[in-house]
C-alpha positions as a Markdown table, in Angstrom:
| # | Residue | x | y | z |
|---|---|---|---|---|
| 1 | Met | 0.1 | -0.1 | -0.1 |
| 2 | Tyr | 1.0 | 3.6 | -0.4 |
| 3 | Arg | 0.5 | 6.8 | 1.2 |
| 4 | Ala | -1.4 | 9.7 | -0.1 |
| 5 | Ser | 1.8 | 11.8 | -0.3 |
| 6 | Asp | 3.4 | 9.2 | -2.7 |
| 7 | Arg | 0.8 | 10.1 | -5.2 |
| 8 | Val | 1.4 | 13.8 | -5.0 |
| 9 | Asp | 5.4 | 13.1 | -5.0 |
| 10 | Asn | 4.8 | 11.1 | -8.1 |
| 11 | Ala | 2.0 | 13.1 | -9.9 |
| 12 | Glu | 4.2 | 13.5 | -12.9 |
| 13 | Trp | 4.5 | 9.6 | -13.4 |
| 14 | Val | 0.6 | 9.1 | -12.6 |
| 15 | Asp | 0.1 | 11.9 | -15.4 |
| 16 | Arg | 2.2 | 9.9 | -17.8 |
| 17 | Ile | 0.6 | 6.7 | -17.0 |
| 18 | Asp | -2.8 | 8.4 | -17.7 |
| 19 | Asp | -1.5 | 10.0 | -21.0 |
| 20 | Ala | -0.2 | 6.4 | -22.0 |
| 21 | Arg | -3.4 | 4.8 | -21.1 |
| 22 | Glu | -5.5 | 7.1 | -23.2 |
| 23 | Ser | -3.1 | 6.4 | -26.1 |
| 24 | Leu | -3.4 | 2.9 | -25.8 |
| 25 | Asp | -7.2 | 3.0 | -25.5 |
| 26 | Leu | -7.2 | 1.4 | -22.0 |
| 27 | Asp | -10.1 | 2.1 | -19.9 |
| 28 | Asp | -10.1 | 3.8 | -16.3 |
| 29 | Glu | -9.9 | 0.5 | -14.4 |
| 30 | Ala | -6.4 | -0.1 | -16.1 |
| 31 | Phe | -5.4 | 3.4 | -15.3 |
| 32 | Thr | -6.3 | 2.9 | -11.6 |
| 33 | Thr | -4.6 | -0.6 | -11.3 |
| 34 | Ala | -1.5 | 0.6 | -13.0 |
| 35 | Thr | -1.3 | 3.7 | -10.5 |
| 36 | Asp | -1.8 | 1.3 | -7.7 |
| 37 | Leu | 0.9 | -1.0 | -8.7 |
| 38 | Phe | 3.3 | 1.9 | -9.6 |
| 39 | Leu | 2.6 | 3.8 | -6.2 |
| 40 | Ser | 3.0 | 0.5 | -4.2 |
| 41 | Ala | 6.4 | 0.1 | -5.3 |
| 42 | Val | 7.9 | 3.3 | -6.6 |
| 43 | Pro | 11.8 | 3.0 | -7.1 |
| 44 | Asp | 13.9 | 5.4 | -5.2 |
| 45 | Glu | 15.9 | 6.3 | -8.2 |
| 46 | Glu | 14.3 | 8.8 | -10.6 |
| 47 | Arg | 15.8 | 7.1 | -13.5 |
| 48 | Ser | 13.9 | 3.8 | -12.6 |
| 49 | Lys | 10.7 | 5.5 | -12.5 |
| 50 | Pro | 9.8 | 5.5 | -16.3 |
| 51 | Ala | 10.5 | 1.8 | -16.8 |
| 52 | Ala | 8.3 | 0.9 | -13.5 |
| 53 | Ala | 5.7 | 3.2 | -14.6 |
| 54 | Ala | 5.7 | 1.5 | -18.0 |
| 55 | Ala | 5.6 | -2.1 | -16.6 |
| 56 | Ser | 2.9 | -1.2 | -14.1 |
| 57 | Leu | 0.8 | -0.1 | -17.0 |
| 58 | Tyr | 1.6 | -3.4 | -19.0 |
| 59 | Ala | 0.8 | -5.5 | -16.0 |
| 60 | Ala | -2.5 | -3.5 | -15.3 |
| 61 | Ala | -3.4 | -4.2 | -18.8 |
| 62 | Leu | -3.0 | -7.9 | -18.2 |
| 63 | Ile | -4.8 | -7.9 | -15.0 |
| 64 | Thr | -7.8 | -6.0 | -16.6 |
| 65 | Gly | -8.0 | -8.3 | -19.7 |
| 66 | Gln | -7.0 | -5.3 | -21.8 |
| 67 | Glu | -3.5 | -6.9 | -23.0 |
| 68 | Arg | -1.4 | -4.8 | -25.2 |
| 69 | Ala | 2.1 | -5.9 | -26.5 |
| 70 | Gln | 5.1 | -4.9 | -24.4 |
| 71 | Ala | 6.5 | -2.8 | -27.3 |
| 72 | Thr | 3.3 | -0.9 | -27.7 |
| 73 | Val | 3.1 | 0.1 | -24.0 |
| 74 | Ala | 6.9 | 0.8 | -24.1 |
| 75 | Asp | 6.4 | 3.2 | -26.9 |
| 76 | Ala | 3.4 | 4.9 | -25.3 |
| 77 | Met | 5.6 | 5.5 | -22.1 |
| 78 | Asp | 8.9 | 6.1 | -24.1 |
| 79 | Val | 10.9 | 3.5 | -22.7 |
| 80 | Ser | 12.4 | 0.4 | -24.2 |
| 81 | Arg | 10.5 | -3.0 | -24.5 |
| 82 | Leu | 13.2 | -4.7 | -22.6 |
| 83 | Ser | 12.6 | -2.2 | -19.7 |
| 84 | Val | 9.0 | -3.4 | -19.6 |
| 85 | Gln | 9.9 | -7.0 | -20.1 |
| 86 | Lys | 12.4 | -7.0 | -17.2 |
| 87 | Arg | 10.0 | -5.5 | -14.8 |
| 88 | Trp | 6.4 | -6.5 | -15.2 |
| 89 | Lys | 6.7 | -9.9 | -13.6 |
| 90 | Pro | 8.1 | -8.8 | -10.4 |
| 91 | Ile | 5.4 | -6.0 | -10.0 |
| 92 | Leu | 2.8 | -8.7 | -10.5 |
| 93 | Asp | 4.4 | -10.9 | -7.9 |
| 94 | Asp | 4.8 | -8.0 | -5.3 |
| 95 | Ala | 1.2 | -7.2 | -5.7 |
| 96 | Gly | 0.1 | -10.9 | -5.1 |
| 97 | Phe | -0.7 | -12.0 | -8.6 |
| 98 | Ser | 0.6 | -14.8 | -10.7 |
| 99 | Pro | 2.3 | -13.9 | -13.9 |
| 100 | Pro | 1.1 | -16.0 | -16.9 |
| 101 | Thr | 3.1 | -18.8 | -17.9 |
| 102 | Trp | 2.5 | -18.7 | -21.5 |
């Protein structure tokens, strides 16, 4: 869980998640889930936040049944596909979800 101040401190990243969500045509549930995932495990280092935000959005799309390709999410968040690929499973694990085994 996160504190309300975490949302304020990371408003820029929440806004970027929302912008990417809109460009990917994901619904509000995906945005809320992505925001919760991101804010529950915000990296300390500023340079890690873009990848964590993108991976959170990708994971949220999976959770809400609105799957998008890793590369598509990465492009919408302006990070590399590899950044999303490396981070989405640990985000799901930390949130108590089991990543798909496809």
